[in-house]
Each structure stands twice: as C-alpha cells, then as structure tokens.
Phi, psi and omega in degrees: 000162190268001184252016178282151174289159183290157184290119181292348178275348183270137178269355183262143170253108186277138178232131180295145180274145182285156171269127185279183185295342177272001181078021180236167177249135180272095178274144180277167176300321179294318179294320175296323178293322177295316176303313180302315180298312183295315184291312183294322177296315185284328176300321177290321185293323187278354181302124180079000183239330178280147182287163183299321182296321178294314182296325177294318178294322178297323177295319178297317182294325179051054185297136174293151179263332190265349179208159182284129180289158175272150182300325182294333175290317177297318186294328177300318180290312183295318181299318180291325185281311188220000181084009180272161175219150170269142179234129179290134179223165171298173182301323180230138176229165182285161173304316184301314181290321179303308181294321180299316179297311181300324181294343178253017181059041176239120183263122183287132180230118176285127187267059169220158176234145184302158175272171179296330179298328181253025190300327185267337182206129175218124183288324177287141179285113181263182184300320179296314180302314185289315184283307182287320184285318192250324193294330178299319180290336179289353172277348181271124185302319181295312180295317181297319180293320178298316182295321176297314178301317180299317178299318179293324175299310184297326183295335182246016182264161175276163176304324179292319179291328181295331177298320179286321177296327178301324179290325178297319178292316184300315186272004175239282185301322182269316189227041181271148175239155174241146169268101190215140179057033176075016179204174176281124177233155196257137168235348182284130184292332177295330176279313188293344177262005182236116179301316183294314183287331177301310180294316182298311185292323186275330191233338185290148176272358186286309186286155170281141173232115187236159180297139181297128174214117188300326179292316178296323177302313184285349176266357189259115177292156176217160170239144187272352189248018180225163168295136187291132177281349185212137176232150176253137192245123172276152173276333176195168182289336177298330179298324177292318177300323182297338176301329183291347178265002181259160175276092187295325180293330173292323177291323175300315179299321178294319177297319177297319181296318182284333180088165182286147169291154175296135180296145180263029184204166176283129176287138177229149176241149175268116181233124181055041177066023176225149174286135176244000000 
C-alpha cells in the first residue's frame, strides 16, 4: 500500500519522476537496466507459482524486458480489459487519496524504481512492484471489481475501520494465494514482485495457509518487513469478487467484537529511524 512509512534500512530517499509534456517518463539507462534485471529474474521465479489469471494478464500487458514501459502503454491494455487506469503519484500518498483513486478505477503508481542497493527488498512500492506485481491482475474482472469496491469502502470508512480494511487489502491484493491446479498459486502483488517471498509463499512448509475468511483476515495482525507467517487462500477468484456482495462494515464490526488474533511474530517499533 502507498501509505506506509519509508524503510528505515534504506539510505535512499525516493522521489517519483515527473511525466513530461509528451506524457512519458524519462527513465535513465541505469533505471532501464535495473528493470531488465528485476523483470527477467522474476519471470523465471514465478514459473509454476503464479496463478493462471496473473499469467494471462501478464501476457496481455506484454511488458518489455529491456526498458521500463510507459504508463500510457499499460493503460491502453487496462482500459480495454476492465476500465482501469494507472495514475502517477508521489512515493507516498495519504489514505484519503489512495481510496479515492481506487474508487475511480485509478491505480496509484509511484514513478520511481529502486536502486541496485535495494534490489532485493524495498518497503516503499516502486514502479516495478506496482506494474509487474499488480497490473496483470487488474486485467481480471473479478480482481478489478474487488479493488474498485475496496476503494469505495475505504472512501467512506472511519480511521478505526480503515485499520481493519488495511488487513483485508494486505492479505488479498498484496499477499493473496489461490488453491489452483492442485497447489498453492499466487495472485498477490507483494509476493509476485519478490523472489524470496514467491518461493516461500508457494512452496515452503513454514507459513500457515488457511481458508479465506474476511472476518479472520481482518483480525490477523501483520508486519510489512518480514516474510508472512500466514496466508489466506481463495478457492477461485470469484470468491474474492463475492466479497463485494457482503456488508463489509458489518464484518468489520464483527472483527472488532472478536478482537485481534495474537501476532505470529515479534512486535517491533521504529524508534529514531531504527527497528527496536
């Protein structure tokens, strides 16, 4: 999500690049080389692990390998598929803007790409994470409708309710799994843009993988800087779409009534820009 604080382990302060008068972003040779490295590495990593819907969307996007694509190229595909568009934003945006954009079928994309120093892990969502991780799934009608619904929910929620809604987004759009083709397959962009988490989520025996239940999802704490100890598994993408027919605020109230699950990790606080 776009409202997370920057990674205290990173020495870089990332700033989104402007869109010029031609509607394009001027990426450097080094940035294009980093994109090439990230894309070719991850394409190999996701083989046999990404869900069918993601792979179909990736085929539609037809992302270049040797240079960073322009948003208008991505938008032509998304608009035709589901009516969505990518919108350039700063590295971090507010909850209000995040939800407002999603409610208008506009997916926020920070227009910067990580440096080689942060090649394996970046807490802030960069261009690679957003385009490679998320945009393929936005070609899927069920996923696109859920994301639109989520934006409209967030736009009319209270700050207290948004904390619970954040968990719903985290365990689906970012870190969701499908039970597909007789194994766990990935649709969450936070996993699909990470080599380490792709292998871990799809094949490791360490994490818990439990049946998707929106109330349980919203009761489950998470940390953004670790491999997830728990994933929620859909039986199909239509199951995610079916969430849009439920009274989510009633489910939030039920999650609040039952209380949070005990965290499956050590709690850490950021103090003076360091983890404690």
